[in-house]
C-alpha positions in Angstrom: -17.8 -37.4 13.7 -19.7 -34.3 12.6 -18.2 -30.8 12.2 -20.1 -27.8 13.4 -19.5 -25.4 10.5 -21.1 -22.5 12.3 -18.9 -22.9 15.3 -15.8 -23.1 13.1 -16.8 -19.9 11.3 -17.5 -18.2 14.7 -14.0 -19.4 15.9 -12.3 -17.9 12.8 -14.3 -14.6 12.9 -13.4 -14.3 16.6 -9.7 -14.0 15.5 -9.6 -10.9 13.3 -6.1 -11.5 12.1 -6.9 -15.0 10.9 -10.3 -13.8 9.6 -8.7 -11.1 7.4 -5.9 -13.4 6.2 -8.3 -16.1 5.1 -10.6 -13.6 3.5 -7.8 -12.1 1.4 -6.5 -15.6 0.5 -9.9 -16.7 -0.7 -10.3 -13.5 -2.7 -7.0 -14.2 -4.4 -8.0 -17.7 -5.2 -11.3 -16.5 -6.7 -9.5 -14.0 -8.8 -7.0 -16.6 -9.9 -9.8 -18.9 -11.1 -11.5 -16.1 -13.0 -8.3 -14.8 -14.6 -7.3 -18.4 -15.6 -10.4 -18.7 -17.7 -9.8 -18.6 -21.5 -12.2 -15.6 -21.9 -9.9 -13.5 -19.7 -7.1 -13.7 -22.2 -7.1 -12.1 -25.7 -5.5 -15.1 -27.4 -8.3 -17.3 -26.0 -5.9 -19.5 -24.0 -5.6 -19.9 -20.3 -2.7 -17.8 -18.9 -1.7 -20.6 -16.6 -2.3 -21.0 -12.8 1.0 -19.4 -11.7 0.6 -16.2 -13.8 -3.1 -16.0 -12.9 -2.2 -16.3 -9.2 0.5 -13.7 -9.5 -1.8 -11.2 -11.2 -4.7 -11.9 -8.8 -2.4 -11.5 -5.8 -0.9 -8.3 -7.2 -4.4 -6.8 -7.7 -5.9 -7.9 -4.4 -2.7 -6.7 -2.6 -2.9 -3.5 -4.7 0.7 -3.9 -5.8 0.8 -3.6 -9.6 3.6 -6.0 -10.4 2.7 -8.0 -13.6 4.1 -10.9 -15.4 2.1 -10.2 -18.6 1.3 -6.8 -20.0 -2.1 -5.7 -18.6 -3.1 -3.7 -21.7 -2.0 -6.3 -24.3 -2.9 -9.6 -22.7 -6.2 -9.3 -20.9 -9.7 -9.0 -22.5 -12.2 -6.5 -21.2 -13.5 -9.3 -18.9 -10.0 -9.9 -17.5 -9.4 -6.2 -17.0 -12.7 -5.8 -15.3 -11.8 -8.7 -12.9 -8.5 -6.9 -12.1 -10.4 -3.6 -11.4 -12.8 -5.3 -9.1 -10.0 -7.1 -7.2 -8.1 -3.8 -6.9 -11.2 -2.0 -5.5 -12.0 -4.8 -3.0 -8.3 -5.2 -2.0 -7.9 -1.4 -1.5 -11.1 -1.0 0.6 -10.7 -4.4 2.3 -7.5 -3.4 4.2 -9.4 -0.7 5.9 -13.0 -1.9 6.2 -13.3 -5.6 5.4 -13.9 -6.8 9.0 -16.7 -4.3 9.6 -18.1 -4.6 6.1 -18.4 -8.4 6.3 -20.0 -8.1 9.7 -22.6 -5.6 8.4 -23.4 -7.8 5.3 -23.8 -10.9 7.5 -25.9 -8.9 10.0 -23.4 -9.7 12.8 -23.0 -7.6 15.9 -19.7 -5.7 16.1 -18.5 -6.6 19.6 -16.4 -4.4 21.9 -13.4 -6.6 21.1 -13.8 -6.0 17.3 -14.4 -2.3 17.9 -11.1 -2.0 19.7 -9.3 -3.7 16.9 -11.0 -1.5 14.3 -10.1 1.5 16.3 -6.5 0.4 16.1 -6.7 -0.4 12.4 -8.5 2.8 11.3 -6.6 5.0 13.8 -10.0 6.3 15.1 -9.7 8.4 18.2 -12.7 6.9 20.0 -14.7 3.6 19.9 -17.9 5.5 19.0 -18.8 5.8 15.4 -16.8 2.9 14.0 -19.7 1.7 11.7 -20.3 5.3 10.7 -16.6 5.7 9.9 -16.7 2.6 7.7 -19.7 4.0 5.7 -17.8 7.3 5.4 -14.8 5.5 4.0 -16.9 3.7 1.4 -18.9 6.8 0.3 -15.9 9.1 0.2 -13.8 6.5 -1.7 -16.4 6.2 -4.5 -16.8 10.0 -4.6 -13.1 10.7 -4.9 -12.6 8.0 -7.5 -15.6 9.4 -9.5 -14.1 12.9 -9.4 -10.7 11.6 -10.4 -12.3 9.6 -13.3 -14.2 12.7 -14.5 -11.0 14.8 -14.6 -9.0 12.1 -16.3 -11.7 11.6 -18.9 -10.9 15.1 -20.3 -7.6 13.7 -21.6 -8.4 10.1 -22.2 -11.7 10.6 -24.1 -10.0 12.7 -26.8 -7.1 10.2 -27.0 -9.1 6.9 -27.1 -12.7 7.8 -27.9 -15.7 8.2 -25.7 -16.4 4.7 -24.2 -12.8 3.6 -24.1 -11.7 6.9 -22.7 -14.3 6.7 -19.9 -13.2 3.1 -19.2 -9.5 4.2 -19.0 -10.4 7.1 -16.8 -12.3 4.9 -14.3 -9.7 2.2 -14.3 -6.8 4.6 -13.7 -8.7 6.6 -11.1 -9.4 3.5 -9.0 -5.9 2.2 -9.6 -4.4 5.5 -8.4 -6.6 6.0 -5.4 -6.1 2.4 -4.3 -2.3 2.8 -4.8 -2.4 -0.2 -7.2 -0.3 0.9 -10.1 -2.0 -1.2 -12.8 -2.4 0.6 -16.1 -4.1 0.0 -19.5 -1.8 2.0 -21.6 1.0 -0.5 -21.8 4.0 1.6 -20.7 2.5 3.0 -17.5 2.4 6.8 -17.6 5.5 7.3 -19.8 3.3 8.5 -22.7 1.8 11.2 -20.5 5.0 12.5 -18.8 4.2 16.0 -20.0 0.5 16.0 -19.3 -0.1 18.3 -16.3 -3.7 17.1 -16.0 -3.0 13.3 -16.0 0.2 13.5 -13.9 -1.1 15.8 -11.2 -4.6 14.2 -11.0 -3.1 10.8 -10.5 -0.5 12.1 -8.0 -3.2 13.7 -5.9 -5.3 10.5 -6.0 -2.3 8.5 -4.8 -1.5 10.9 -2.0 -5.2 11.0 -0.8 -5.4 7.2 -0.9 -2.1 6.8 0.9 -2.5 9.4 3.7 -5.3 7.6 5.6 -8.9 8.5 6.3 -8.4 9.2 9.9 -6.1 12.1 9.0 -8.8 13.6 6.7 -11.5 13.1 9.4 -9.3 14.8 12.0 -8.6 17.7 9.6 -12.3 18.0 8.6 -13.4 18.0 12.3 -10.9 20.7 13.1 -12.0 22.9 10.2 -15.7 22.4 10.9 -15.3 23.2 14.6 -12.9 26.1 13.8 -10.1 24.7 15.9 -6.5 25.8 15.3 -4.2 23.3 13.5 -2.3 23.0 16.7 -5.3 21.0 18.1 -4.8 18.2 15.5 -4.0 14.8 16.9 -0.4 13.8 17.2 -1.0 11.0 14.6 -2.3 13.6 12.0 0.6 15.9 12.7 3.3 13.2 12.4 1.6 11.8 9.2 1.4 15.2 7.5 5.0 16.2 8.5 6.6 12.9 7.3 4.5 12.7 4.2 5.2 16.3 3.1 8.9 15.9 4.0 9.3 12.7 1.9 7.5 14.2 -1.1 9.6 17.3 -1.1 12.9 15.5 -0.5 12.0 12.9 -3.0 11.2 15.5 -5.7 14.5 17.4 -5.1 16.6 14.3 -5.0 15.2 12.7 -8.2 15.2 16.0 -10.0 18.9 16.7 -9.2 20.3 13.2 -9.7 18.4 12.4 -12.9 18.5 15.9 -14.4 21.4 15.1 -16.8 20.5 11.4 -17.4 19.7 11.2 -21.1 17.6 8.1 -20.6 15.3 9.6 -18.0 14.9 13.4 -17.3 17.8 14.5 -19.4 15.9 14.2 -22.7 12.7 16.0 -21.4 11.6 19.6 -21.5 11.7 21.8 -18.4 8.0 21.2 -17.6 8.3 17.4 -18.2 11.3 17.2 -15.9 9.4 18.9 -13.1 6.2 16.8 -13.6 8.1 13.5 -13.8 10.2 14.3 -10.7 7.0 15.1 -8.8 5.4 11.9 -10.1 8.3 9.7 -9.2 8.5 11.1 -5.7 4.8 10.4 -5.2 4.3 6.9 -6.7 6.8 5.0 -4.6 4.4 5.7 -1.7 3.0 3.1 -3.0 1.3 3.4 -6.3 3.7 1.8 -8.8 3.2 4.0 -11.8 6.1 5.5 -13.6 6.6 8.3 -16.1 10.3 7.5 -16.7 11.8 4.0 -17.3 12.8 2.5 -14.0 15.5 0.4 -15.5 17.3 3.5 -16.7 17.5 5.3 -13.4 20.9 5.9 -11.9 21.9 3.7 -8.9 21.5 6.5 -6.4 17.9 7.2 -7.6 17.2 3.5 -7.6 18.3 3.0 -4.0 16.6 6.2 -2.9 13.3 4.9 -4.4 13.8 1.6 -2.5 13.9 3.6 0.7 10.7 5.5 -0.2 9.0 2.2 -1.1 10.0 0.5 2.1 8.5 3.4 4.2 5.3 3.5 2.0 2.1 5.4 3.0 0.3 6.0 6.2 -1.8 3.7 8.5 -5.5 3.2 7.7 -4.9 3.9 4.0 -4.8 2.0 0.7 -1.0 2.2 0.7 1.6 -0.4 1.8 5.1 -0.3 3.3 5.9 -0.1 7.0 4.1 3.2 7.1 5.2 6.8 7.7 4.3 6.9 11.4 6.2 3.7 12.0 9.4 5.1 10.7 8.6 8.4 12.6 8.2 6.6 15.9 11.4 4.5 15.3 13.4 7.7 14.5 12.0 9.5 17.6 12.9 6.5 19.8 16.4 6.6 18.5 16.6 10.3 19.1 15.3 10.0 22.6 17.9 7.3 23.4 20.7 9.5 22.1 19.5 12.4 24.2 19.3 10.1 27.3 15.5 10.6 27.7 13.4 7.8 29.2 10.2 8.9 27.4 9.7 9.4 23.6 8.0 12.7 23.2 6.5 14.6 20.4 4.5 17.9 20.4 4.6 17.9 24.2 3.0 14.5 24.3 4.4 11.2 25.4 4.2 8.2 23.0 3.0 5.0 24.7 5.4 2.1 25.0 2.9 -0.1 23.2 3.1 2.1 20.1 6.9 2.1 20.3 7.2 -1.7 20.6 4.8 -2.1 17.7 6.7 0.3 15.5 10.0 -1.4 16.2 8.5 -4.9 15.6 6.9 -3.9 12.2 10.2 -2.1 11.1 12.4 -5.1 12.1 10.1 -7.7 10.7 9.7 -5.8 7.4 13.5 -5.4 7.1 14.0 -9.1 7.9 11.5 -10.3 5.2 13.0 -8.0 2.6 16.6 -9.2 3.4 15.6 -12.9 3.4 13.6 -12.6 0.2 16.4 -10.7 -1.6 19.0 -13.4 -0.6 16.8 -16.2 -1.9 16.1 -14.4 -5.2 19.8 -13.6 -5.5 20.4 -17.4 -5.5 17.5 -18.5 -7.8 17.3 -15.6 -10.3 19.7 -14.3 -12.9 19.4 -10.6 -12.4 21.3 -7.7 -11.1 21.4 -7.6 -7.3 20.0 -4.0 -7.2 17.2 -5.0 -9.5 16.3 -8.0 -7.2 16.4 -5.8 -4.1 14.2 -3.3 -5.9 11.7 -6.0 -6.9 11.6 -7.5 -3.4 10.9 -4.2 -1.6 8.4 -3.2 -4.3 6.5 -6.5 -3.6 6.6 -6.3 0.2 5.6 -2.6 0.2 2.9 -3.4 -2.4 4.3 -0.7 -4.7 4.4 -2.4 -8.1 7.4 -0.6 -9.6 9.9 -2.9 -11.3 13.2 -2.6 -13.2 12.0 -5.1 -15.8 12.7 -8.5 -14.2 9.2 -9.5 -13.1 8.3 -11.4 -16.3 11.7 -13.3 -16.2 11.3 -14.6 -12.7 11.4 -18.4 -12.2 8.3 -20.2 -10.8 10.0 -20.1 -7.3 10.7 -16.4 -7.7 7.1 -15.6 -8.7 5.7 -17.6 -5.8 8.1 -15.8 -3.4 7.0 -12.4 -4.7 3.4 -13.5 -4.3 4.2 -14.4 -0.7 5.9 -11.0 -0.2 2.9 -9.1 -1.6 0.5 -11.1 0.6 2.6 -10.7 3.8 3.3 -7.1 3.0 -0.4 -6.3 2.7 -1.5 -8.2 5.8 1.7 -8.4 7.9 1.6 -5.1 9.7 -2.1 -5.5 10.5 -1.6 -9.0 11.7 1.3 -7.9 13.9 -1.0 -5.2 15.4 -3.7 -7.7 16.2 -1.2 -10.2 17.6 0.5 -7.6 19.8 -2.9 -6.5 21.1 -3.8 -10.1 22.0 -0.4 -10.9 23.5 -0.5 -7.7 25.6 -3.7 -8.9 27.3 -2.5 -12.5 27.8 1.0 -11.5 29.1 -0.3 -9.6 32.1 0.4 -12.1 34.9 0.7 -11.9 38.6 4.5 -11.9 38.6 7.5 -10.8 36.6 10.9 -12.4 36.2 14.0 -10.9 37.7 15.8 -8.3 35.6 19.4 -8.8 34.3 21.3 -6.5 32.0 22.7 -7.3 28.6 25.6 -5.4 27.1 24.7 -4.0 23.7 26.4 -1.7 21.1 
């Protein structure tokens, strides 16, 4: 019996969800193999398959959780591999399907364009390929500018070449919302540096807000349209993102202000910068300028909520996404008011978007709860620390309260699964719902019968 490899590849590529999942999985395996090489570790010994797998998955899924110190353990070769995995992982979520099709010279079908329109939140089917090129060019440009600005601080601190390398690495890690650092204690050493903290914060926000939002803003400005003409997606994204950043800053600043182990020991400027930074990075970058393990319980739980929400669709960020929580909240509000339709800015939100938002929210919550329960059984750690680690992995944040390196083999594999599912889960759900919607349209419907709820 012969196997037609080409037909099998065509079958896989015809299912975008499966195509992307396999692509990310293979990329993780390639990264694991390279990071497992002795030349990747400073001590000249292999780090081991599990730790290499964990690091590779964390980089590809742009999470930032680590079982070995990135700065102290990896050689330049290992750090370069991590940087490449971060860049591919960050861009891949938005552009992998189109990019692979372009490289292979494959035609982008109408079906694929519809899926890409859904993924990138593009308003029309036209210009999908142009949008992909825009994403690539603008990403490299923004990262280059970020690296240039960071070099003004890192070059004096580490020397020219090392400073340039640090600037590039942290710019890419920030824009891709990865959270990997080469300093060893994240950004705690730069808590009072306005240049470093604000540059990285801006990179994180830009990377996590979504290119469709910037395209919509740019088009409105270029055509001199009023801000009221922005798409409902852009408006909802900007409102929720701004609200979370402001509320996050105020909450962390007030709760941690007198905590001697976090903001309490800092100057006034450092307090403000650290509170800003810690309201930005849970969205989902994973850096920290104050020790996460020293946060008060209220701040810890609040950051868990921020991590679960994450960034916006069509971005480098993870989480269930800002627009998802927005649609879920609006649906609840409409039900309370007794309205049949969910409305926003004098527009009606489609049932398909509502169903998708509820599905992503519920599934994300289920995965986090199930994983937390399993880790609570297998790991010897505080429950709040376990919940923090689980949500951080699922939302591809990378923040930790110091238990990552102490996880058992089962715990590490479960966190790897959470990172992988968190990176691809919402996208896979979107694809699956799109397919199921088409398949479920039959010629008849079953009789309706009510169920008492609440």
